[in-house]
C-alpha positions in Angstrom: 0.0 0.0 0.0 2.9 2.3 0.8 4.3 1.7 -2.7 0.9 2.4 -4.3 0.7 5.9 -2.7 4.3 6.6 -3.7 3.5 5.8 -7.4 0.2 7.8 -7.2 2.4 10.8 -6.3 5.0 10.0 -9.0 2.2 9.8 -11.6 0.6 13.1 -10.4 3.9 14.8 -10.8 4.0 13.7 -14.4 6.7 11.1 -14.3 6.2 8.2 -16.7 7.5 5.7 -14.1 4.2 6.3 -12.2 2.2 5.4 -15.4 4.4 2.4 -16.0 3.7 1.1 -12.5 -0.1 1.2 -13.0 0.3 -0.4 -16.5 2.2 -3.3 -14.8 -0.3 -3.5 -11.9 -3.6 -3.2 -13.7 -2.9 -3.9 -17.4 -3.7 -7.6 -17.3 -6.9 -7.3 -15.3 -8.0 -4.5 -17.6 -7.3 -6.6 -20.7 -9.2 -9.5 -19.3 -12.1 -7.2 -18.3 -12.2 -5.6 -21.8 -12.0 -8.9 -23.5 -15.0 -10.2 -21.6 -17.1 -7.4 -23.1 -15.7 -7.2 -26.6 -14.6 -10.8 -27.2 -11.9 -9.3 -29.4 -8.2 -9.3 -28.3 -7.0 -6.5 -30.6 -9.9 -4.2 -29.7 -9.4 -4.9 -26.0 -5.7 -4.0 -26.2 -6.5 -0.8 -28.1 -9.2 0.2 -25.5 -6.9 -0.5 -22.6 -4.1 1.5 -24.1 -6.5 4.3 -24.7 -7.6 4.1 -21.0 -4.0 4.5 -19.9 -3.7 7.6 -22.2 -6.8 9.1 -20.5 -5.3 8.3 -17.1 -2.1 10.2 -18.1 -4.2 13.2 -19.3 -6.0 13.3 -16.0 -3.1 12.3 -13.8 -3.2 15.5 -11.7 -6.7 14.8 -10.5 -5.9 11.3 -9.1 -5.7 11.0 -5.3 -5.3 7.3 -4.5 -4.7 3.9 -6.0 -8.4 3.1 -5.7 -9.4 6.2 -7.5 -7.0 5.3 -10.4 -8.2 1.7 -10.4 -11.9 2.8 -10.5 -11.2 5.4 -13.2 -9.4 2.9 -15.4 -12.1 0.2 -15.1 -14.9 2.8 -15.7 -13.2 4.3 -18.7 -12.4 0.8 -20.1 -16.0 -0.4 -19.6 -17.4 2.7 -21.3 -15.1 2.4 -24.2 -16.0 -1.2 -24.6 -19.7 -0.4 -24.7 -19.1 2.5 -27.1 -17.2 0.1 -29.4 -20.0 -2.5 -29.1 -22.5 0.3 -29.9 -20.7 1.5 -33.0 -18.9 -1.4 -34.7 -20.8 -4.3 -33.2 -24.3 -2.9 -33.7 -23.6 -2.0 -37.3 -22.3 -5.6 -38.1 -25.1 -7.4 -36.2 -28.7 -6.4 -36.4 -30.1 -6.4 -32.9 -33.5 -5.3 -31.8 -33.7 -2.6 -29.1 -34.6 -5.1 -26.4 -31.6 -7.4 -27.3 -29.3 -4.4 -27.2 -30.6 -3.3 -23.8 -29.9 -6.8 -22.6 -26.3 -6.6 -23.7 -25.8 -3.2 -22.1 -27.5 -4.3 -18.9 -25.2 -7.3 -18.4 -22.5 -7.0 -15.8 -23.5 -3.4 -15.0 -22.3 -3.7 -11.4 -18.9 -2.1 -11.6 -17.7 -3.3 -8.2 -18.8 -6.8 -8.9 -16.9 -6.8 -12.2 -13.8 -5.5 -10.5 -14.0 -8.2 -7.8 -14.6 -10.8 -10.5 -11.6 -9.8 -12.5 -9.4 -9.7 -9.3 -10.5 -13.3 -8.5 -9.6 -14.4 -12.1 -6.2 -12.7 -11.8 -5.6 -14.5 -8.4 -6.6 -17.8 -10.0 -4.2 -17.2 -13.0 -1.4 -16.4 -10.5 -2.1 -19.7 -8.7 -2.3 -21.7 -11.9 1.4 -20.8 -12.6 2.3 -22.8 -9.5 0.5 -26.0 -10.7 1.9 -28.6 -12.9 1.7 -27.5 -16.5 -0.9 -30.0 -17.7 -3.2 -29.3 -14.7 -2.9 -25.5 -15.3 -3.5 -25.9 -19.1 -6.6 -28.0 -18.6 -8.0 -25.7 -16.0 -7.3 -22.6 -18.1 -8.8 -24.1 -21.2 -11.9 -25.4 -19.4 -12.8 -22.6 -17.0 -11.1 -19.5 -18.5 -11.5 -20.2 -22.2 -14.7 -22.2 -22.0 -13.5 -25.2 -24.0 -15.2 -28.6 -23.7 -13.4 -31.8 -23.0 -13.1 -32.9 -26.6 -11.6 -29.5 -27.6 -9.1 -29.8 -24.8 -8.1 -33.3 -25.8 -7.6 -32.1 -29.4 -5.6 -29.1 -28.3 -3.3 -31.1 -26.0 -3.3 -34.3 -27.9 -4.4 -36.3 -24.9 -7.2 -38.6 -23.7 -10.5 -37.8 -22.0 -9.4 -39.5 -18.8 -6.2 -37.5 -18.6 -8.2 -34.3 -19.0 -10.7 -35.3 -16.3 -7.8 -36.3 -13.9 -5.9 -33.0 -14.5 -9.0 -30.9 -14.1 -9.9 -32.7 -10.9 -6.4 -32.3 -9.4 -6.3 -28.6 -10.3 -9.7 -28.0 -8.8 -8.8 -29.9 -5.6 -5.5 -27.9 -5.2 -7.1 -24.5 -5.9 -9.9 -25.1 -3.5 -7.4 -25.7 -0.7 -5.4 -22.6 -1.7 -8.5 -20.4 -1.8 -9.9 -21.8 1.4 -6.7 -20.8 3.2 -6.5 -17.4 1.6 -9.9 -15.9 2.3 -13.4 -17.4 2.9 -15.0 -14.9 0.5 -12.6 -15.8 -2.3 -13.1 -19.4 -1.5 -16.9 -19.0 -1.7 -16.6 -17.1 -5.0 -14.3 -19.8 -6.4 -16.7 -22.6 -5.4 -19.7 -20.8 -6.9 -17.9 -20.4 -10.2 -16.3 -23.8 -10.4 -19.0 -26.0 -8.8 -21.9 -24.8 -10.9 -20.0 -25.2 -14.2 -20.0 -21.5 -15.0 -17.1 -20.4 -17.2 -15.1 -17.4 -16.3 
């Protein structure tokens, strides 16, 4: 937390080191967040880059790490919805009610931020697992692939995928239970009910 405040001050003073710190800290979660909305990697990267440019333009008004984080998520979300409204709506004909449904999804900003933080913690823990377990979990829960797709991608059998998935889930449950009961509950909700991230 002390470092966060130091880098807020550095950013406000106009030093690029401050901006680089926040790009390192929040870049990946913002990319994941933008991708969830746009489903387009290149567009997501462009939107997140733009968000950091907007942060730089408004750096003098930022007072805390949380203010910067909220600003970046809000700007990114709005840019994603603007993109969906212009490019996406022109390509795909949607009725007004369908468009309202898209805009209304995931409208709880704090919930989205918590969700993205959970995903980033899961990704961090996956790096500590054996490669095959991490790959299977990532493909299944983060990328939404089914067992056959995972088998094809990894060149393995169904039983190997089930075993790796089971081991990864078991290990991650223990890790998240020890970390924080709220994280553990969120992790269980997402993994036990078959929801994909």
